[in-house]
N, C-alpha and C positions, 0 to 999 in steps of 0.2 A: 616254628613259633613266630607269631607276629611281632612287629617292631614294638607295638604297645606293651606286649608282655615283657619284653626285655627292659622297658623303661621302669617297670615296677618290680624288677627282680628283687628277691628277698635276701637281704644282707645277713651275714652271720654276726655274732657278737663281736668278733675281733675287728669288724669293719667300722665299729662305732667309736667316735671320740667325743669327749666332753667339750662343749663350747663354754669357755670361761665367762662369756657374756650372759649365760643362763644362770650363773651362780650369784646368790645374794641380792637379786633384784627384788625390791619391795613389791608385794602382791596386794592389789586392791581388796579391801574388806568385802566388798560386794561379791567379788569372784569367789572368795573363800566360803562365804555363807551360802552362795548359790550352789557350790559343789556339795557342801555338807547337807543341804536340804534334800538331795537325792536319797541319802540314807534315811532321812525322816520319811520321805514319800513312799519308799518301797518296803520299809520294815513291816507294815501290816500284812504283807503276803506271808511273812514268816511267822509273826506272832499271832495273827488272827486266823489266817487261812490254814496254815500248816500245823501250828503248835496247839493253840488253845480252843479254837471254835469249830471251823468248818470240818476238818478231818476228824478231830477227836469227838465232837458232839453230834456230828451229822453223818459224814460219809461212812464211818465205821460203826454206826448205830444199827439197831435191829430193824430200822426202816428199809434197809437194803438186803434183808434176808427173807427167806420164804415166810409169809405171814403165819402159816401154820406152826412153824418152828418158833417164830417170834413170840407166840402166845405161851410157849412153855416157860419162858422167863429165865432169869439168871440162875445159875446153879444146875440147870439141866444140861446133860452132856451134849445133846444135839445143838442146843442153843449156844453153848460156849464154843463148840467146834465151828459153828457158822460164823460167829463173831471173829474167831481166830482166823478163819478163811478170809474175811474182809481185811483184817489188819495185815496179814501176810501178803494179800494181793496188792494192797497199797504199797507195802514195802518193796515188792517185786517191781512195780511200776517205777518207783523212785530209784531203785537200783539200776534199772535199764537206763533211766535218764542220766544217772551218774556215769555210766559207761560212755554215753555220748559226750558228756562234759569232758571226761578224761581224754577222749579222742580229738575233740574239736577245739577246746580252749587254747592250747598253746599255739596252734596254727592260725586260729582267728586273731589272737593277740599279735602274732608275728606279722600278719597282713596289715593289721591296724597300724603297727609301728612303721612299716615300710611305706605305706601310702599316706600317712598322716590323717587317718580317718577314725581315730579313737572315739570322738564325739558322735560321728555318724553311726558307728557300730553300736554305741551306747543307746542312741536314739532308736535304732531298729529293734534291739533286744528289749528295751523298755516298752516300746509299743506292743511287742509280742507278749510281754508279761501282762500288760493291761488286757490284751485280747484273751489270754488264758483265764483271767479272773472274770471277765465278762461272760465267757463261755460257761462258767460254773452256774450262771443263772438258769441254764437249761437242764441242770442235773436235778430231776424230780425225785421225790422220795419213793423210789421203787427199785427192786433188785436189778431190773434191766438197765438202769442208769449208772450203776456203780462204776463200770469200767470207763464210761465217759468221764466221770468225775476224777477217777484215779489217773487217767491219761492226761487230763488237763492239769492236774496237780504236778505230775511228773514233767510235763512240757514246761510249765511255769518254773519249775526248779531248774531246768536246763537253761532257759533263757535268762533267768535271774543270775545264775552262776557266771554265764558268759558276759552278761552286762557288768557284773562285778569285776571281771578281769580288766575291762577298759576303764571302769570307774576308778578302781584302785590305781591303775597306771596314770590316771590324770592327776594324782596327788602331787606329782612333780610340777604340775602347771599351776597349782594353787598354794604352793608353799616354797620356802627357801630352806637351805640346809639347817638353819637355826630354828625354824618353826614347824618342820615336818611332823614332829611328834604331837604337838598340841593341835595341829590341823587334823591329823588322823584321829586323835582322840575326840575332837569335836564332832566329826562325822559319825563315829561309833556311838558317841553319847546321844546325839540327836536321833540316831536310829532307834535306840532303846526307848527314849522318851516318846518319839512318834508312835512306836508300836503300842506302848502302854496307853497313850491318849486314845488311840483308836479302839483299844480293848475296853477302856472305861466307857466310851461312847456305846459300845455294844452292850455292856452291862446295864447302863442307864436305859437303853431302849428296851431291853428285856424286862427290867424292873417296871417300866411303864406299860408293859404288855403290848408293846409296839403300837401304842396309841390307837388301838382298835383295829389295826390292820389284820386281814385274814392271813394267818400264819400256817394254814394247812398245806400239805404237799411240800413241806420244807421251805416255804416261801421266805420265812425270816432269814434262814441261812443263805438262801440265794440272793436276797437283797443285801446281806452283809458282803457277799463277794463283789456285787456291783459297787457297793460303797467303797470297798478297798481299791477297786479300779479307779473310781472317781478321785480318791485320795491321792493316788499316784499322779493323775493329771493335774490336780489342784496345786501340788507342791513340787512336782518333779521337773517342771518346765524351765526353771531358772538356770539350771546348769547348761542348757542348750543355748541360752540367750547371752549369759554373762561370762561364760568360760570359753576362751578362744580355742580353736582347734590346734593340735600339735603340728609342728613342722614335719613334713615327710622326710624320711631318711634319704629317699631318692625321689627325683621328680616323677610324679605319676602321670600316666598317659590319659588323654581325654577319652579315648575309647579303647576297650580291650575286648577281644572276641571271647565267646563262651568257651571255646576250646583252650584259649590261652589261660583263662581262669582255672579250668580243670587241670591243666598242666602245672600251673603255679601251685595249686592246692596239693597235688601229689609231691611236687618238689619241696613243698614246705616241710614235709616230714623228714626228708633228707637233711634239710637245713636244721631242723629241730635236733636230730641226732648229732650233727656236727657241733651244734651249740652246746649240747650236753657234754660232749667230749671236750669242748673248749673250756667250759666251766670246770671240768675235772682237772684240766691242765693249768688253767690260769686263775680260777676263782673258786677253788675247791671248798673254802668255807661257805660260800653262798649255796653251793650244791648240798653240802651237809646240813646247812640250816633248813633248806627246803624239806629234807627228809626228817629232821628232828621236829620241825614245826608241824609236819603232817601228823605225827604221833600225838603230840600234846593237844593240837587243835581238835582232833577227834575226841579226845578226853573232855575238852572244854564243851564241845557240842553235846556230849553225853550228860554233862552236869545239868544243862538246861532241859534236855530231852526227857530225862528220867526224874528230875527234881519233883515234879507234881505227883508222880507215882509214889516216890518215897514218902512224901508228906502225907498222902492219903492212906497208903497201905501200911506203913511202918510207924507212923506217929498219930494216926487216927484223925487227921484233918478232915473236916466236913467240906462239902463242895464250896461253900462260902469262904471257909478258911483258905482253901487252895487258891481261890480267885484273889483274895486279899493278899496272900503271900506272893502270888504272881505279880500283882501290881507293885508291891513293896520291892520285890526283887529286881524288877525292870527299872524302877525309878532309881534305886541305889546303884544299879549297874551303870545307868546312864550318867549319873552325877560322878561316880568314881572314875569313869573312863575319861570324862572331860578333865578332871583334876589330874589324873595320872599322865595326861598328855604333856603337861608342863614339866613334870619330873622326867619324862622321856627326853625332852630337849636339854635338861640340865645334867642328867646322870647317864643318858644313853638308853636306848630301847631295851638292850639286853638286861640291864639292871631291873627295869620294870617287869619284864617277863619272868625272870628268875624269882623275884619277890612274889609276884602274883601266883606262880605255879607252886611255890613253897607253901604259901598260905592256904591254897586250895587243898594240897595234899594233907597238911596238918588238920585243917577243918574237917575234911572228909573222914579221916580216921577218928576224930573226936565224935562226929555224928554217929558212927557205927559203935564205938566202944561205950558211949554213954547214952545210947538211945533209950535205955530203960528209965532214965530220969524223967522222960516225958517230952512233950511238944516244945517246951522252952529251949531245949538243946537245938532243935531244928530251926526254930525262929532265929536264934543267935548265929549259929555257925552256918546254917543254910544261907542266911543273908550275907555272911562273910564270903562264902563261896560265890554268890551272885556278884558281889562287889569286885571280885578279882577276875572274873571271866572277861569282861569288857576290856580292862586295861591290857591283859595279855594278848587279846586279839588285835587291839589297836596298835600296840607296840610292835607286834609281829609285822603288821603292814608297814609301819614306819621303818623298821630295821631293813626289810626287804627293799623298800624304796631307796634307802641310803646306799645299799650295796649293789643295786641293779645298774648295769652298764647304761650310760646315757643314750636315750633313743630306743632302748630295748625293754622298757618297763612293762609294756603290755604283754610281751612274750614271756617275760619272767613271771609275771602274775598269772599267765596262763599255766605255766609250770606249777605255780603255787596252788592253783585250783586243781590241777591234775594230781599232784602228790597228795593233796588233802582227800580227794575222792578215792585214791588208791588205798588209803588207810582207813576209810570210813567204816570198815567192818569191825574194827578192833574194840571200841567201847561197847557197842551193842553185843558183840560176841562175848566179851568178858562179863558183862552184866548178866547175860543168859547163863553162862557157864557157872558163875558163882551161885546164882539162885538155884540152878539144877542140882548142884552139889550139896548145898545147905538146906534147901527147901524153904528159905526165908528171904523175903524181898530185901530186907535191910542189908544183907551181905552183897547184894548186887552193887551197892554203893562202893564197896572196896574194889570191885572189878573195874569200875569206871575210874576211880582214883588211881588204881595201879597203872592205867594207861597214861594218865597225866604225869605220874611219877617217872615212868620210863622216858617220856618225852623230855622231862626236866633233866634227867641224867644225860640224855643225848645232847641236849642244849649246852650243858656244862662242859662238854667235850669239844664244843665248837667255838672258834674265835673268828670274828669278822672285823673288817676295817671300821665298822660302826660302833665297836665296843669302846667303853670308857672305863677308867679305873681298873679295878681288879675283880669286879663281880662277874 
């Protein structure tokens, strides 16, 4: 191995110490806002591309199945099977992407910590995310383009997750121990608001019939993807200008051979295993929190993933009602997350998480038990569900930041991403199982809520140094 490789050797968690000079130093407001704007900038990939518009209304539509089968219409077995094939194909592509995230995220975070290149890795992955959205412009409305679209979506999901590892790790660079909760909440809150603003722009453009633009061959959706890429460039640059790079754990070499990089990559998995064992021996609550949060975070993802389906299939919401609910849900989620960040700093993140998960569990049960009352039940308690998801996610990030060994945040958040991906089958699986058993969509809600409840119970069994009070 070259000398350069030795200079950026990957340290284990036990090699890291806290520099007292890093604690309690005031953070410039510009740096905090610049960091939070990255959440605002990249959220349209999730809300517009993945959740509401590109995949739901375009990539899994009948424009991508055999035209002869498309003419048969909904309700025809061949038609329904063809649409199911598209949705399952998209799921398969994203699942493969998730496997790559699980394999890559911890080691990439480890390298970023060791070499002091969190911002550099964030820049590379953000650029690749933009490239994946720009690539969607070439996904024409024809069956032969489906896998191009699905592959680009999956690739975007991978680089978005890996970017999030380093972005989350940078939370320590824009907050102090007394402000980490509100700063984390600000990022999540701006993300929700940014996503919904982008979605409203899409709705306005559609209502104006795209101002006379030719929308054949999926052009409207393809332009939407380009617009989301431009949105990232317009708002995501600030973090790279105003947030300084982290100090490397070890002095990095000016040049490192390709072979040295490959050797270090392989060695990284050995270091990862040793660090897991080190967490087990010296920071077991952190390891248990990673596992507990993986469960309830999957349930939280399921709340938003299936919320629109519950509204339309179980409560009779029209397409317009679903869009209005989506706008309201995201706005409320953004505001509640920002507010909850202050309680995070006062009461501790665990109190916020436990409260949010408890409200989600209770509200989900009410939605199922009283669904016969009508849509008013979902408007009230569906919005309560939405208001609690963001605070739970932001406080989870805050808690993990507080208990991560200094200088190892990116690696720990890599583990955070990995455990989340490892558990990502639970909420969809329980959703499918409950509907299969009962034959009614509404009961799928209980499947998702059950995952949240299990995660809550696991969290109640975990104590960490970040806890306050008795909650």
